[in-house]
KEROKOL-592740 format. One line per field, with one value per residue (C-alpha): x, y negated, z; residue in one letter. Coordinates in nm, 3 decimals, m for minus. Example, Ala and Ser with C-alpha at 12.3 -4.5 7.8 and 13.67 -1.06 7.14 Angstrom:
// residues 2
east = 1.230, 1.367
north = 0.450, 0.106
up = 0.780, 0.714
nuke = A, S
***
This chain:
// residues 329
east = 0.701, 0.366, 0.107, m0.223, m0.579, m0.835, m1.170, m1.425, m1.628, m1.454, m1.598, m1.507, m1.534, m1.260, m1.045, m1.079, m0.990, m0.682, m0.571, m0.628, m0.403, m0.128, m0.154, m0.063, m0.221, m0.554, m0.644, m0.991, m1.201, m1.432, m1.700, m1.596, m1.808, m2.159, m2.158, m2.443, m2.415, m2.050, m1.820, m1.884, m1.669, m1.849, m1.776, m1.437, m1.381, m1.467, m1.189, m1.423, m1.515, m1.153, m1.054, m1.338, m1.214, m0.861, m0.983, m1.203, m0.899, m0.674, m0.930, m0.854, m0.478, m0.418, m0.305, m0.511, m0.233, m0.397, m0.710, m0.769, m1.066, m1.133, m1.169, m1.102, m1.391, m1.421, m1.389, m1.039, m0.924, m1.081, m0.991, m1.352, m1.495, m1.531, m1.219, m1.072, m1.363, m1.316, m0.941, m1.010, m1.235, m0.967, m0.704, m0.922, m0.965, m0.586, m0.549, m0.807, m0.629, m0.312, m0.494, m0.647, m0.309, m0.368, m0.044, m0.106, m0.361, m0.367, m0.518, m0.532, m0.585, m0.826, m1.105, m1.476, m1.429, m1.187, m1.032, m1.195, m1.238, m1.429, m1.516, m1.527, m1.620, m1.355, m1.296, m0.948, m0.765, m1.008, m1.303, m1.220, m1.339, m1.087, m1.116, m1.002, m0.933, m0.951, m0.907, m1.098, m1.418, m1.682, m1.675, m1.317, m1.399, m1.738, m1.703, m1.820, m2.003, m1.658, m1.576, m1.205, m0.910, m0.540, m0.220, m0.138, m0.471, m0.437, m0.078, m0.178, m0.471, m0.254, 0.014, m0.253, m0.381, m0.052, 0.104, m0.192, m0.229, 0.136, 0.200, m0.112, 0.004, 0.349, 0.200, m0.031, 0.240, 0.044, 0.203, 0.029, 0.073, m0.017, m0.171, m0.119, m0.397, m0.578, m0.543, m0.214, m0.280, m0.422, m0.679, m0.947, m1.303, m1.161, m0.995, m0.620, m0.462, m0.128, m0.009, 0.062, 0.438, 0.755, 0.844, 0.517, 0.597, 0.950, 0.799, 0.563, 0.846, 1.063, 0.772, 0.722, 1.011, 0.865, 0.875, 0.497, 0.506, 0.535, 0.393, 0.144, 0.336, 0.046, 0.228, m0.054, m0.065, 0.311, 0.328, 0.079, 0.304, 0.520, 0.877, 0.841, 1.008, 0.848, 1.157, 1.343, 1.055, 1.052, 1.425, 1.402, 1.133, 1.234, 1.594, 1.453, 1.217, 0.921, 0.711, 0.455, 0.212, 0.214, m0.046, 0.068, m0.103, m0.026, m0.153, m0.090, m0.047, m0.031, m0.201, m0.401, m0.511, m0.455, m0.618, m0.568, m0.446, m0.395, m0.089, 0.119, 0.050, 0.107, 0.402, 0.592, 0.863, 0.693, 0.984, 1.215, 0.957, 0.940, 1.320, 1.337, 1.111, 1.340, 1.656, 1.536, 1.420, 1.055, 0.873, 0.533, 0.199, 0.175, m0.165, m0.296, m0.489, m0.735, m0.772, m0.990, m1.337, m1.324, m1.568, m1.875, m1.844, m2.091, m1.854, m2.058, m1.733, m1.494, m1.133, m1.222, m1.401, m1.258, m1.117, m0.880, m0.752, m0.686, m0.498, m0.291, m0.199, m0.073, 0.134, 0.277, 0.372, 0.548, 0.743, 0.848, 0.976, 1.162, 1.324, 1.437, 1.577, 1.772, 1.911, 2.241, 2.199
north = m2.600, m2.553, m2.802, m2.623, m2.733, m2.530, m2.474, m2.287, m2.156, m2.187, m2.485, m2.639, m2.990, m2.903, m2.760, m3.075, m3.284, m3.068, m3.122, m3.496, m3.505, m3.317, m2.995, m2.656, m2.398, m2.316, m2.139, m1.996, m1.803, m1.511, m1.369, m1.054, m1.036, m1.045, m1.244, m1.130, m1.023, m0.938, m0.966, m0.662, m0.578, m0.599, m0.395, m0.435, m0.744, m0.635, m0.636, m0.787, m1.075, m1.148, m1.138, m1.377, m1.618, m1.607, m1.672, m1.960, m2.124, m2.056, m2.211, m2.542, m2.497, m2.388, m2.075, m1.888, m1.797, m1.724, m1.568, m1.685, m1.671, m1.303, m1.215, m0.888, m0.725, m0.706, m0.328, m0.385, m0.660, m0.506, m0.146, m0.024, 0.297, 0.263, 0.056, 0.309, 0.252, m0.124, m0.101, 0.109, m0.169, m0.431, m0.212, m0.165, m0.543, m0.586, m0.331, m0.517, m0.846, m0.695, m0.563, m0.907, m1.080, m1.274, m1.244, m1.369, m1.272, m1.515, m1.341, m1.383, m1.149, m1.356, m1.142, m1.240, m1.601, m1.795, m2.137, m2.322, m2.690, m2.831, m3.156, m3.215, m3.584, m3.769, m4.129, m4.158, m4.423, m4.682, m4.477, m4.168, m3.850, m3.592, m3.265, m3.194, m2.888, m2.919, m2.596, m2.746, m2.761, m2.495, m2.413, m2.291, m2.077, m1.913, m1.539, m1.368, m1.036, m0.869, m0.974, m0.993, m0.838, m0.808, m0.875, m0.504, m0.411, m0.671, m0.576, m0.210, m0.299, m0.519, m0.255, 0.003, m0.228, m0.351, m0.006, 0.101, m0.218, m0.284, 0.023, m0.066, m0.427, m0.314, m0.085, m0.363, m0.630, m0.846, m1.043, m1.042, m1.390, m1.387, m1.709, m1.817, m1.814, m2.146, m2.277, m2.095, m2.014, m1.727, m1.641, m1.833, m1.749, m1.451, m1.305, m1.253, m1.447, m1.287, m1.486, m1.787, m1.851, m1.801, m1.484, m1.324, m1.383, m1.254, m0.943, m0.897, m0.920, m0.679, m0.439, m0.374, m0.485, m0.515, m0.753, m0.781, m0.878, m1.253, m1.576, m1.846, m2.138, m2.349, m2.657, m2.777, m2.451, m2.416, m2.781, m2.705, m2.428, m2.539, m2.614, m2.558, m2.808, m2.775, m2.826, m2.566, m2.318, m2.375, m2.309, m1.998, m1.825, m1.981, m1.857, m1.508, m1.552, m1.493, m1.803, m1.677, m1.970, m2.302, m2.538, m2.900, m3.077, m3.240, m3.307, m3.517, m3.335, m2.957, m2.672, m2.697, m3.038, m3.171, m3.370, m3.340, m3.650, m3.802, m3.645, m3.961, m4.028, m3.708, m3.598, m3.410, m3.571, m3.482, m3.602, m3.362, m3.086, m3.139, m3.156, m2.821, m2.657, m2.800, m2.679, m2.320, m2.310, m2.251, m2.203, m2.084, m2.261, m2.554, m2.704, m2.989, m2.853, m3.009, m3.380, m3.648, m3.722, m4.069, m4.353, m4.251, m3.878, m3.669, m3.457, m3.152, m2.954, m3.098, m3.093, m3.023, m3.329, m3.457, m3.804, m3.700, m3.421, m3.667, m3.896, m3.597, m3.494, m3.842, m3.847, m3.502, m3.596, m3.907, m3.700, m3.451, m3.730, m3.889, m3.556, m3.496, m3.846, m3.801, m3.458, m3.401, m3.349
up = m0.127, m0.293, m0.172, m0.123, m0.061, 0.130, m0.039, 0.169, 0.003, m0.331, m0.522, m0.857, m0.710, m0.460, m0.737, m0.946, m0.641, m0.580, m0.937, m0.909, m0.601, m0.781, m0.582, m0.723, m0.494, m0.335, m0.012, 0.026, 0.274, 0.228, 0.458, 0.636, 0.950, 1.081, 1.402, 1.628, 1.899, 1.831, 1.531, 1.313, 1.010, 0.680, 0.367, 0.198, m0.013, m0.365, m0.621, m0.881, m0.650, m0.564, m0.931, m1.018, m0.748, m0.886, m1.238, m1.122, m0.964, m1.261, m1.495, m1.321, m1.365, m1.005, m0.819, m0.559, m0.317, 0.020, 0.165, 0.520, 0.752, 0.677, 1.042, 1.220, 1.404, 1.779, 1.752, 1.611, 1.846, 2.157, 2.070, 2.073, 1.925, 1.550, 1.501, 1.258, 1.021, 1.048, 0.992, 0.683, 0.553, 0.615, 0.449, 0.141, 0.127, 0.137, m0.143, m0.350, m0.287, m0.429, m0.735, m0.789, m0.763, m0.440, m0.243, 0.115, 0.381, 0.676, 0.980, 1.356, 1.651, 1.860, 2.000, 2.000, 1.879, 1.665, 1.739, 2.025, 2.108, 2.402, 2.219, 1.843, 1.840, 2.043, 1.916, 1.771, 1.571, 1.439, 1.559, 1.353, 1.525, 1.648, 1.836, 2.192, 2.403, 2.782, 2.977, 3.271, 3.066, 3.125, 2.753, 2.799, 3.103, 3.045, 2.995, 2.675, 2.641, 2.639, 2.995, 3.073, 2.889, 2.966, 2.775, 2.782, 2.623, 2.349, 2.265, 2.243, 2.015, 1.796, 1.753, 1.665, 1.390, 1.246, 1.216, 1.001, 0.798, 0.713, 0.495, 0.297, 0.258, 0.146, m0.118, m0.237, m0.247, 0.000, 0.284, 0.623, 0.774, 1.145, 1.278, 1.641, 1.896, 1.910, 2.175, 2.247, 2.612, 2.813, 2.924, 2.736, 2.839, 3.022, 2.714, 2.694, 2.408, 2.328, 2.023, 2.240, 2.229, 2.028, 2.217, 2.106, 1.740, 1.782, 1.939, 1.643, 1.393, 1.594, 1.647, 1.277, 1.053, 0.706, 0.410, 0.454, 0.824, 0.882, 1.016, 0.939, 1.085, 1.209, 1.331, 1.554, 1.744, 1.779, 1.891, 2.169, 2.304, 2.598, 2.496, 2.120, 1.887, 1.544, 1.323, 1.533, 1.493, 1.117, 1.099, 1.317, 1.110, 0.779, 0.794, 0.839, 0.542, 0.770, 0.698, 0.450, 0.485, 0.673, 0.818, 0.838, 1.129, 1.461, 1.813, 2.120, 2.448, 2.471, 2.653, 2.871, 2.734, 2.383, 2.106, 1.734, 1.551, 1.213, 1.056, 1.106, 1.476, 1.670, 1.880, 1.607, 1.397, 1.069, 0.855, 1.039, 1.002, 0.628, 0.612, 0.796, 0.535, 0.267, 0.442, 0.476, 0.116, 0.199, m0.130, m0.008, 0.025, 0.265, 0.329, 0.542, 0.836, 1.081, 1.007, 1.172, 1.042, 0.886, 0.817, 0.618, 0.693, 0.888, 1.102, 1.001, 0.965, 1.227, 1.115, 0.753, 0.620, 0.293, 0.359, 0.635, 0.412, 0.129, 0.368, 0.483, 0.130, 0.045, 0.363, 0.289, m0.067, 0.063, 0.317, 0.051, m0.173, 0.120, 0.213, m0.143, m0.169, 0.155, 0.061, m0.120, m0.492
nuke = X, X, X, X, X, X, X, X, X, X, X, X, X, X, X, X, X, X, X, X, X, X, X, X, X, X, X, X, X, X, X, X, X, X, X, X, X, X, X, X, X, X, X, X, X, X, X, X, X, X, X, X, X, X, X, X, X, X, X, X, X, X, X, X, X, X, X, X, X, X, X, X, X, X, X, X, X, X, X, X, X, X, X, X, X, X, X, X, X, X, X, X, X, X, X, X, X, X, X, X, X, X, X, X, X, X, X, X, X, X, X, X, X, X, X, X, X, X, X, X, X, X, X, X, X, X, X, X, X, X, X, X, X, X, X, X, X, X, X, X, X, X, X, X, X, X, X, X, X, X, X, X, X, X, X, X, X, X, X, X, X, X, X, X, X, X, X, X, X, X, X, X, X, X, X, X, X, X, X, X, X, X, X, X, X, X, X, X, X, X, X, X, X, X, X, X, X, X, X, X, X, X, X, X, X, X, X, X, X, X, X, X, X, X, X, X, X, X, X, X, X, X, X, X, X, X, X, X, X, X, X, X, X, X, X, X, X, X, X, X, X, X, X, X, X, X, X, X, X, X, X, X, X, X, X, X, X, X, X, X, X, X, X, X, X, X, X, X, X, X, X, X, X, X, X, X, X, X, X, X, X, X, X, X, X, X, X, X, X, X, X, X, X, X, X, X, X, X, X, X, X, X, X, X, X, X, X, X, X, X, X, X, X, X, X, X, X, X, X, X, X, X, X, X, X, X, X, X, X
***
């Protein structure tokens, strides 16, 4: 496994911190959308900009392994007129990623808005602030400009996109790592969320068999799915070589009501999760995801303040050492 740190936007201070913590890889985000009144696809990510990002990371002795947060437009996810132009922009971005030597694109297929929480300042352990999702809250029910959508519409729109993007990704040598819906339930604000369970991901992999078609195994999202046991999910996808990227985080509860936690206090057996990655030979990037906001931090970026991430990295490194010590030589 390659421990990775997210830096968004890319910053030398983050890279130095990653090096100080003994990490090897970096995950970064790039703008791809204008947001008002709906998500509109911007121009393709420029090859020169991507190459400059990679070189900035390599100058600190690290590897830029993933671009995430480059969102798909509403015209793509909702199947609206103009989606072909937007898909062409995304495909050119994927081609430019390949030219720049950045091997993984983490994407999702959530229409109109990305991950949703109904409270981002819930007191957790010792007064640290965690996020919560409660489907009963008005923020989880209020309709968007797009009204209501159905599973059938969203599956049709997804298949239209993936069958055009995958050949481009294959030619570019880029892996498309699909992230679950967050929260993994449907509908949310009237919009169907189809990437909400294990069966959905099995369907995606069967729909388009390809070495470039795989999964971002976001543990927090899979843990929120009814009936999913994280080590079992890791083994299922890992034995098929379909985990391209992984988010290490945890929750208590599940849909329709859950809270995020420190990495050492949620419902998942994190030692067994790390052992499962080891057993399947996962050698891709693994980064800490949403962490509580700790003492002295502003909570200006819930889930991504620095101290909780540092705590998570130390915990992850300890788990990796424990798994290696417990494994046969």
